N, C-alpha and C positions, 0 to 999 in steps of 0.2 A: 874533338868533341868536348864541350865544357861540362864540368861536373855539376850535378845538382846538389843542393843543400837541403837538409831537413829543416822544418820550420824553426826549431830551437837551436839552430847553429850557433848563434851568438851566446846563448845561455851556456852551451858546452864550452865555448872558448873562455868565457868568464870563470867557469869552474876549473880551468886549467887543463882541459882535455888536449891530448895530442891528436890532431886531425890527420887522417890519411885517406887516399882514394880507395873506395871499395864499392864494387858493383855499380859504378857510374855516379856515386855520391861521395861527398866529403863527409866522412864519418869519424866519431870519436873512437880511437882504438884503446886509449887508456887515460885515466885521470891521475892515478898514483902509480901503482905497479900492477902488472898482471897477476902476480902472486897474491898481493893484498886483496885485489878485487875478486879473484877466484874464491879465496877463503871467506870473504864477506858473504858471498852468495851461498856457499856451502853451509856456513855456520849461522848466519843471521838473515839479512835481507839486503838486496841491492836492486837498482832499477836501470834498465837498458832503454835507450831511445832507439827503437828499431822502425822508425817512421819511413825508412827507405823501402820497406816491403810493399808489395802491390795488392790492391783489393779490387775485385770485380763483383758487381751485383748482376745476377741473372734472374729475370722475372718472367712469369707466364706459365701457363699450364704445361708447356713443353720443356720447361727449364730442366727438369729432372732427366728427360730423355737426352737432351744435349750433354748434360754432365755425364750421364752413363755411356754415351757414345765416345766421349773423348778421354774418360778416365777409367782406370783399371778396377778400382774398388766399386762396390755396388751402393749407389746413393739411396736405393730403396730401403736400406737398413736404417737410414736417418729418421729422426723425429724432431719436432720443433725443439730448439735448444741443444741439439746434438751436433758435435763436430766429428769429422772423419778425415783421417790421413789418407792420401791417395797420390797417384802420379799420372802424368799424361804420356802415354806411349807415342813414339814419333813415326810409326808406320814402317820403320826399318828395324824394329827390334830393340831400339834404344829409348832413351827417356828425354822428353822435351823439358820436363820440370817435375819436381814434387810439390805438393800443395795441400792446403787444408780446405775442406768444404764445410761451411756452416749452413745448417738449415734454419732459416728465419721463420718460414712457414711453408706450407705445401707448395706454394707457387713462387717462393723467393729464397734465393741462396746467395751466400757471399763466398767467393773463392779468394784465398790468400796465397799469393805466389811470391817467388823469390825476386828480389829487386832487379837482378841482372837479366831476368827473363820477362819482365812486364810486357814489353812490346811483342816479343816472340810468342808468348802465351796467348796474348790478346788476338794476334793475327791467326794463330793456329786454331783457337776455339771458334773464332768468327767464321772461318771458312766452312765449318760444319753447321753453322746456324743458317740452314737453308731457308730461303725466303724471309729471313729475319723473323722467324716464328717466335724467337725468344728475345725479349728486350734485354740488351746488354749495356751496362753502364760502368765505365772505368773510373772509379773514385780514388785511384791511387794518389793523385796529386792533391786531394782534398782531405786526406785522413792522416792522423798521427797515431802512432802505436807505441805504447810503453809496456815493457815486460817487467813486472815486479816479481822478483824471484828469490826464493830462499825459505827456510823452515819457519821464519817469523813473518812471512808475507801477509797471511790472513790477519794476524793480530795487529800488524802495523797499519793495514789498510781499513780495518773494520769501522773506524770512526768516520770514514768518508762515504759510507752507504748504509742504508737500512737493510739491504740484502744480507742474509747470513752467508758470509764468504766461505765458511767451513762446509756449507751444504752444496757448494758448486762442485759437482763430481768431475773426475778426470775426463777430459774431452767433452765437456758440456759448457754452455754459456748462458748468460742472462742479459737482457736489455734492461737497464735500471738507471736510477739517479746515482751519480757518482761525483763527489767533490763539487756538488751544486750544479752539475750539468745533467740534463735529461737525455734519455735514450742512448746511454753509453753502453757499448758491448763489453762485458767482462767475461773472459773465458779462462779455462784452466787446461791449456795444452802443454805448455812448458817445453823448453829446449835445453834445460840445464840438469834435469833430474832432481832439482832441489825443492820442487813444489813452487806454487805461486800463480800469478794471474797475468793475462794480457788485457790491456785497457785500450780500446779503440775509441778515439775522439776526433771531432772535426778540428781542422787546423786552428780555427779561431778560438777553440777552447784549450789548445795544447799547453800554452804557457801557464794558465791558471791551474790546470789539472796537474801538471808537472810540479809546480810549487806546492800544491796541496799534498801531493804524494811525499815530497821531501819533508814537509812540515809534520805530517802525520807519522812518518817513519823515523823522525829524528830521535825519539826516545828509544828506538830499537837499533840505532846506529846505522840507518840506511845510508848508502853511498851510491852515486852514479857509477855505472860499470860500463866499460868499453868492449869493443869487439875482440880484444885479445883474450880476456877472461871468458867471453862467450864461447870462443873456439875451444879452450881447454875444458870448459864445463861440458860442452856437448860431446867432446871426444871421449871424456871419461864415461859417458853413457853409451858410447858406440853409435851415436846418431849420425846419419849421413849428412854431408854438406854438398849441395849441388855445385858442380864445377870441379869438385875434388873427387869424391867417392862415387858419385853417379853423374853421368853426362849423356849426351846424345849417342855416345859410342858404347855405353855399358848396358848390358841386359839387366832388366829388373830382377830376373830370376837369379842371375849370378850375384846380384847386389843384395840378395836376401830379402827382396820385397814380394816374395811369393805370398806372404800372409795378407797383403792388401791387393792381391790379384785374384778377383772373384769371377769365375766363369759362369755365374748365374745370369749374366747378361752379355749381349754382344757389344764388344768395344774394339777400338783400333788395336791391331796386332794380337787379338785374342787367340787365333789359331796357332801362330808361331810360338806364343808364350805358353800355351797349353802343351804343345809338343815338347818344349824345353823342360817344363815342369815334370812331365811324364817320363821323358827319356834321360833327363839329367843334363848338366852343363859341364863344360871342360874346366872351368875355373870358378872360384867363389871368392867373394869379399869376406875377409876374416879380420878378427881383432887379434893382436899379438902384444905381449909384454917382453921387454928386453931382459935377457938373463945376463949378458955381458953389459958392462957399463957403456952407455952411449944414448944419444937422442936421435930417434928416427925422424926424418923430415919427408915431406911430400916429394915424390919423384926419385927418392933413393931406390936403388935396385934391391929386389929380394932374390936371394940365391939359395941353392941347395948346398949340401955339405961339400960338394966338389967345386963350388964357386960358380956353377952354371946359373945364369940369370933365369929365374922362373916367374917373375912378376915384378910389381913395383908398389911402393908405398903411396897411398893416396892421401892420407892424413897422418901426421905424427907429432908428438910433443913430449915434454917431460911432464908427467902427471903430478900436479901439486899435492893431490891427496895421497897418492901411492908412493911418491918419491922415486919413481923410476920411469923409464921411457915406455911409452905405449903408442900403438899405431893401428891403422887400418890399411889393408892392401889386398890385391887380387893374387891368389896362388892357385896352382892346379888343384882340382877337387880332391885328389889323393892325399894332399897335404893340408886339407882344410879342417880336419878333425881336431878338437881341443887336445892339447898334449903333443901335437906334431912339432918337430923342431925345424925352424927355418933360420936363415941368416940374412942380416941386413948389411949391405955394402956401405960402409962409412969411411970416406977417405982411403979407399983401397984396402981397408980391413974388412974381414968378415966377422960381424958381431952376432953372437947367438941370441935367438929369440924363440919364444914359445907361443903357439896358437892357443888362444883362450876363449872361453865362452863369454859373450857380452851380456850385460855391461861390465866395464872394468871396475866400476865403483857401484856398490849396491846400497 
């Protein structure tokens, strides 16, 4: 199967990006070094091209009913301009995908889904759209998405819009003029913990908006940032990555998604998840930091003091901010409390680690 390219593929090549396959796309993984790009976002401002993400528009008076049927969070809590984090249960106690729900108005919503799951999510939601009561439009191939992230993001972007960027609250959005383009969605959801904005534009506007972002951000040292730093940034915050930390095989309650599982409405798997929440689960997804020197990686085994395998690492890296190894992984519930000692198997050695409260970086 041939890989897709984001609309600004050649722009990233010209900027010296290393391009790698990711989620069915050719994506920039880094432009300089992961460490430099990570620190740029943590300390000033960087911009990611994440146009591989999927976007669906759901319209009609029954749109909210469909969203509430297929997703675990309660979309009735939304108001115009509000965003909600949620997930799609798969009918077997696992997770189809995690996603963002944007309420544009009472009868129109935008769902933002992971690139690797665009077709899977579309087909899943469509089968619950009985009699086509909700108008569904897959705009994924028509939209570009730039994430301007870092503590200087608002200052760096303010010249591009009359909207007061500082006034856009966490998990809210506006439709506004941005970089000379009308009806641009600017949101503040973030996947780095460093603050900033997501800019949704039509593909035909992508190049001019990207250039405007780079120009406006130049006095603040803005740089393009690749997927390598995106992964270390999100991991320092303890944010899940679909396909690693949550999958079709993982329970959302085990994965710590009980906070977005709302039993105020009837949704797929509500009964089984309610039972899990009330009775407890045998294992939990935890964050851990390395005590012994070593870098945990995905699929490394997690062991107890006797060397017995008790789980596995789902995401791991050397934290640029903390200067030590950090990771996420599933362990028995008895060992999930902060302060618990676990061991990571690295090249036949048992390296000591400690379960900690997330996020790793505050």
